[in-house]
C-alpha distance (Angstrom), angle and dihedral (degrees) to the residues before:
residue distance angle dihedral
M1 . . .
E2 3.80 . .
P3 3.83 115.7 .
E4 3.79 116.5 -108.2
L5 3.78 110.4 -82.9
T6 3.78 115.1 -109.5
A7 3.79 124.0 -167.0
I8 3.80 126.0 -155.7
I9 3.80 114.0 -157.7
L10 3.79 116.8 -160.6
A11 3.78 110.1 -141.3
G12 3.75 139.0 150.3
G13 3.79 105.5 87.4
A14 3.77 115.3 147.6
G15 3.82 94.7 -118.1
T16 3.80 91.1 -132.1
R17 3.80 94.8 161.9
L18 3.81 91.1 57.1
R19 3.77 95.3 52.3
P20 2.98 133.6 160.5
L21 3.83 87.6 33.0
T22 3.80 91.6 56.8
Y23 3.79 93.0 53.4
A24 3.80 85.7 76.6
R25 3.79 102.9 28.7
R26 3.76 136.4 30.5
K27 3.81 113.7 -104.8
E28 3.81 89.6 -122.8
L29 3.81 89.4 59.8
V30 3.79 97.8 47.1
P31 3.83 105.6 122.9
V32 3.78 123.8 -113.6
L33 3.78 109.2 -172.3
N34 3.82 86.3 -11.8
R35 3.81 93.7 -57.5
P36 3.84 123.7 103.9
L37 3.79 112.4 -98.3
L38 3.81 93.0 -124.6
E39 3.80 91.7 53.5
Y40 3.81 90.0 67.9
R41 3.80 89.4 58.8
F42 3.80 91.0 49.1
R43 3.79 92.2 50.2
N44 3.80 92.8 47.0
L45 3.80 92.0 51.9
R46 3.81 92.5 47.0
E47 3.80 90.6 49.5
H48 3.80 88.3 60.2
G49 3.78 96.7 47.7
V50 3.81 102.0 -91.1
E51 3.78 108.8 134.4
R52 3.81 101.5 157.3
I53 3.80 114.0 70.2
V54 3.79 130.6 172.2
L55 3.79 120.0 -161.8
A56 3.82 109.6 -146.6
C57 3.76 102.4 -155.3
S58 3.78 150.2 145.8
Q59 3.77 123.5 -97.7
G60 3.81 88.2 -99.9
L61 3.79 92.8 73.4
G62 3.79 95.7 84.3
E63 3.80 87.1 112.7
V64 3.80 89.8 60.3
E65 3.80 92.7 49.1
A66 3.80 90.0 48.1
H67 3.81 89.1 54.4
F68 3.82 101.1 43.7
G69 3.80 101.8 25.1
D70 3.79 112.4 179.3
G71 3.82 92.5 -18.7
E72 3.80 94.4 -116.1
P73 3.85 95.3 133.4
L74 3.82 88.0 56.9
G75 3.80 93.7 47.8
I76 3.81 95.3 -110.2
A77 3.81 136.1 110.5
L78 3.79 102.7 -124.4
S79 3.80 125.6 -171.6
Y80 3.80 134.5 167.8
S81 3.79 132.4 -126.9
Y82 3.79 106.0 -163.2
E83 3.80 121.6 -158.4
D84 3.80 121.8 -146.4
R85 3.80 86.9 -152.8
P86 3.81 133.8 5.8
L87 3.82 108.0 -73.0
G88 3.80 99.5 -173.8
S89 3.78 127.6 -126.8
G90 3.81 93.8 -60.0
R91 3.77 109.4 45.8
A92 3.80 92.9 35.8
V93 3.81 89.9 60.9
K94 3.79 94.0 45.0
Q95 3.80 93.3 48.8
A96 3.81 92.7 48.3
A97 3.82 92.6 46.2
R98 3.79 91.1 51.8
A99 3.79 92.0 48.0
A100 3.80 89.6 52.7
G101 3.79 94.9 44.5
A102 3.79 88.0 -127.9
E103 3.79 118.3 -172.7
G104 3.79 133.8 -172.1
T105 3.79 122.7 2.5
L106 3.78 111.7 7.6
V107 3.80 124.1 -152.1
V108 3.80 112.1 -143.1
C109 3.79 124.3 -177.6
N110 3.77 146.1 161.2
G111 3.78 116.0 -105.9
D112 3.80 98.7 -146.4
I113 3.80 98.5 62.0
L114 3.79 126.5 97.6
T115 3.79 108.0 -140.6
N116 3.77 143.6 146.1
V117 3.81 94.2 -159.5
D118 3.81 112.6 174.8
L119 3.78 95.0 -123.8
T120 3.81 92.6 178.0
A121 3.81 92.0 58.6
M122 3.80 90.4 42.1
L123 3.81 91.0 54.1
D124 3.82 90.6 48.5
A125 3.81 92.1 52.3
H126 3.80 90.6 45.3
R127 3.80 93.4 53.4
D128 3.80 96.4 38.6
G129 3.80 90.3 54.0
G130 3.79 95.2 44.1
A131 3.80 90.5 -124.6
A132 3.79 122.5 178.9
L133 3.79 89.3 -157.7
S134 3.80 134.2 14.0
I135 3.78 125.8 -164.9
S136 3.78 128.7 -165.7
L137 3.79 113.6 -127.9
A138 3.78 133.0 -158.3
P139 3.82 129.2 -165.9
V140 3.81 111.2 -127.1
H141 3.78 136.0 177.1
D142 3.83 93.7 -131.7
P143 3.83 105.3 42.6
W144 3.81 93.4 158.5
Q145 3.80 88.0 77.2
Y146 3.81 92.9 61.6
G147 3.77 144.5 41.1
V148 3.83 104.2 -73.6
V149 3.82 126.7 -157.6
E150 3.77 134.8 -150.7
V151 3.81 111.6 -143.4
D152 3.80 137.9 -177.7
E153 3.80 127.0 -132.7
D154 3.82 91.1 -78.9
L155 3.81 92.0 51.1
R156 3.79 90.9 -109.4
I157 3.78 105.9 155.5
R158 3.79 112.7 -121.8
R159 3.78 102.4 172.1
F160 3.81 144.2 8.9
V161 3.76 125.0 -144.6
E162 3.80 114.6 -173.9
K163 3.83 111.6 -145.1
P164 3.82 96.6 -28.0
P165 3.81 121.2 -159.4
Q166 3.79 110.4 -84.4
G167 3.80 110.6 -87.8
T168 3.82 95.3 25.3
E169 3.82 98.8 79.4
P170 3.82 114.6 130.9
S171 3.84 90.1 -144.6
N172 3.79 141.8 -16.3
L173 3.81 91.8 -106.0
V174 3.78 116.2 109.6
N175 3.77 135.6 -171.1
A176 3.81 100.9 -90.3
G177 3.78 99.3 -165.0
T178 3.82 105.9 -105.3
W179 3.79 117.3 105.8
L180 3.80 138.2 174.3
F181 3.82 114.5 -146.1
E182 3.77 125.0 -164.7
P183 3.83 114.1 -150.9
D184 3.82 91.1 -101.2
V185 3.80 89.2 62.8
L186 3.80 91.7 57.0
A187 3.79 89.4 47.4
R188 3.80 89.1 58.7
I189 3.80 91.9 61.9
P190 3.81 106.5 93.9
D191 3.77 121.4 -133.7
D192 3.78 93.2 -138.5
E193 3.78 129.6 84.6
S194 3.82 93.6 -85.1
A195 3.81 89.6 84.0
V196 3.80 94.3 48.9
R197 3.78 97.6 90.8
D198 3.76 137.6 103.8
G199 3.79 113.3 -88.2
F200 3.81 94.9 7.0
A201 3.79 92.8 147.6
E202 3.80 95.6 48.1
R203 3.81 97.5 38.7
V204 3.81 102.8 35.3
L205 3.80 115.0 9.1
F206 3.81 101.5 46.1
P207 3.84 97.2 42.3
G208 3.80 89.0 48.0
I209 3.79 91.7 55.9
I210 3.81 90.4 52.1
A211 3.81 91.5 46.8
D212 3.80 89.6 55.3
G213 3.80 91.0 55.8
L214 3.79 97.7 -110.5
R215 3.78 118.7 142.1
V216 3.78 117.7 -99.1
Q217 3.80 108.5 -172.5
G218 3.77 126.1 -154.9
F219 3.80 124.3 -147.9
V220 3.80 121.6 -170.3
E221 3.81 117.4 -135.4
D222 3.80 127.3 -140.8
L223 3.81 99.5 -146.5
W224 3.79 122.4 23.9
I225 3.74 133.1 151.2
D226 3.78 134.3 162.3
A227 3.80 100.7 -136.3
G228 3.80 93.2 -170.3
S229 3.82 100.6 114.0
P230 3.83 131.1 50.5
D231 3.81 95.6 -106.7
R232 3.79 92.9 46.4
Y233 3.78 90.6 44.5
L234 3.80 89.1 57.1
D235 3.82 88.7 47.5
A236 3.80 90.2 52.4
N237 3.79 91.3 54.7
R238 3.80 90.6 46.3
L239 3.81 93.0 50.8
M240 3.79 93.7 47.9
L241 3.79 91.2 46.0
E242 3.81 90.6 51.6
R243 3.80 90.7 52.5
V244 3.78 95.6 46.0
A245 3.81 91.6 46.3
E246 3.79 90.4 51.5
Q247 3.81 91.7 49.0
L248 3.80 92.6 49.5
G249 3.80 96.1 37.9
A250 3.81 91.5 -129.8
D251 3.79 134.7 110.8
V252 3.80 94.6 -158.0
I253 3.79 117.1 50.7
G254 3.78 117.8 -171.9
L255 3.78 119.7 -175.2
E256 3.78 128.3 -150.0
G257 3.78 114.6 -54.3
S258 3.79 96.1 9.3
Q259 3.81 117.3 139.1
V260 3.80 129.0 -155.5
A261 3.80 121.0 -176.3
D262 3.78 115.6 -120.7
D263 3.78 93.1 -118.4
A264 3.81 96.5 44.7
R265 3.81 113.0 118.0
L266 3.79 117.8 -134.3
S267 3.80 124.0 -179.9
G268 3.77 133.9 167.8
L269 3.80 120.2 11.7
V270 3.80 114.6 -23.8
Y271 3.81 129.1 178.0
I272 3.81 115.7 -165.9
G273 3.79 114.4 -166.9
R274 3.79 128.6 -141.6
G275 3.77 112.4 -62.0
A276 3.82 93.9 0.7
T277 3.81 118.2 145.5
V278 3.81 132.5 -147.4
R279 3.79 108.6 -169.6
A280 3.79 133.4 -149.7
G281 3.79 117.3 -55.8
A282 3.79 94.4 4.3
T283 3.80 120.5 142.7
L284 3.80 126.4 -146.9
V285 3.80 117.9 -170.7
G286 3.78 110.7 -170.5
P287 2.85 151.6 -86.6
V288 3.79 83.9 61.3
V289 3.80 128.4 147.9
L290 3.79 120.7 -168.3
G291 3.79 117.6 -163.6
E292 3.77 126.1 -137.2
G293 3.78 110.7 -61.8
A294 3.81 94.5 1.9
V295 3.81 117.4 151.7
V296 3.81 130.9 -148.3
G297 3.78 108.8 -165.9
E298 3.80 131.0 -135.4
G299 3.78 113.7 -64.3
A300 3.82 93.0 0.0
V301 3.81 122.3 141.5
V302 3.80 122.2 -143.4
E303 3.79 119.8 179.4
A304 3.82 134.5 173.3
S305 3.81 91.7 -10.2
V306 3.79 142.8 123.8
L307 3.80 121.4 -137.8
W308 3.79 118.4 -166.5
E309 3.79 125.2 -144.2
Q310 3.80 117.6 -50.4
A311 3.82 93.0 2.2
A312 3.81 114.4 147.4
V313 3.80 134.4 -154.1
G314 3.80 113.7 -162.1
E315 3.78 130.1 -132.1
S316 3.81 115.3 -62.6
A317 3.80 91.5 -2.1
R318 3.81 121.1 142.2
V319 3.81 124.2 -141.6
S320 3.80 121.0 -179.0
G321 3.80 129.7 175.2
C322 3.80 92.5 -11.2
I323 3.78 140.4 139.9
I324 3.80 110.1 -144.1
G325 3.80 113.8 -166.8
A326 3.79 129.2 -139.0
G327 3.77 113.3 -60.9
A328 3.81 92.9 -0.4
R329 3.81 118.0 146.8
I330 3.80 132.7 -143.5
G331 3.80 108.0 -164.3
D332 3.80 125.8 -130.6
A333 3.83 112.8 -70.6
A334 3.83 91.9 1.5
R335 3.82 121.1 143.7
T336 3.81 126.8 -142.2
R337 3.81 129.0 172.4
D338 3.82 128.3 -177.8
A339 3.79 88.4 -13.9
V340 3.80 130.3 148.7
L341 3.81 117.3 -148.6
A342 3.78 117.1 -173.8
D343 3.80 122.9 -145.2
G344 3.78 114.0 -52.3
A345 3.81 96.4 5.1
S346 3.79 119.3 139.6
V347 3.80 142.2 -158.6
A348 3.80 116.6 -150.3
P349 3.82 120.8 -117.8
G350 3.78 112.7 -83.7
Q351 3.79 94.8 10.2
Q352 3.80 121.2 136.4
L353 3.79 105.1 -146.9
P354 3.83 114.7 -147.1
A355 3.81 111.7 -100.6
G356 3.79 111.4 -93.4
A357 3.79 94.4 17.9
R358 3.79 120.3 163.6
L359 3.81 122.2 -151.5
A360 3.80 121.5 -167.0
P361 3.81 122.8 -134.7
G362 3.79 109.6 -62.9
E363 3.81 93.1 1.1
A364 3.80 115.2 147.6
S365 3.79 118.7 -149.7
G366 3.78 123.4 -157.8
V367 3.78 96.3 4.9
């Protein structure tokens, strides 16, 4: 009988690329289609039979524990392995696995990735090939920004190149942040300070396994996106909205308690959260996601944007390509393009915010 599957999720990064949003909210709790990013990873793991999950994280993740607790509402047994200092991608896994008493094949994954990896098929390929380590892979258009792999015709990984110079990449397949470790892989992680370094797994552990002739198996994912920057965050919402719309057979999805005026104009894919309101004469041009209780005022235009819970767009305002944080306010007749407003920020009525502007939590512009 196979031991119960345990998953270790690496979390705790500072979310610097998503600032100023992450000044007010942990990256793991940033909403994608009104659901915390990390929750998608939990649900994916549970779907494939993983019920015991350990979050390897820094002391600063108390907000995440307060939100998810022991995981019982999601049907998982969730625990936390807190680090007194950053342990890197090697020691963090080993410490969390020991704390959980994990046995057999270990699932390890990044917590800031949006994915629907078929873990069941990945486990089958891993076991059928006798792999010591398996790594999920994703094709991307800019592989030089990631850890790139060279593979053979059976997707056996032959070489790693971490962030190669543009034009020198051995493939367009990148390390997508889901791994399967056999116990021997954990045993290779030293308990001394040599493993406490950034990228230990990708730069030292994985290449060493290949050099010793052990099989490292690749597995290509269907949906993968690094949601760690504003543009990719918007892409993540768009991709999830496309999938949900296809499943439901509807371009406009309105949740319980949402209200849309009869003369509002909605085009493209639109997701209207619980209790959100679209008032008379407003226009939404998808992809648009409205958080719970968000309000789009009379005659306002919102296009290609994500509004978090309780955000408000004033009358005749225009919002394009923006992320509007929880409780943030766009004043009447204001204009914003490609802007990021953190929780509670505001734009004064009639103001035209410079394209690409960033407002910190509670910051008022144009007052």
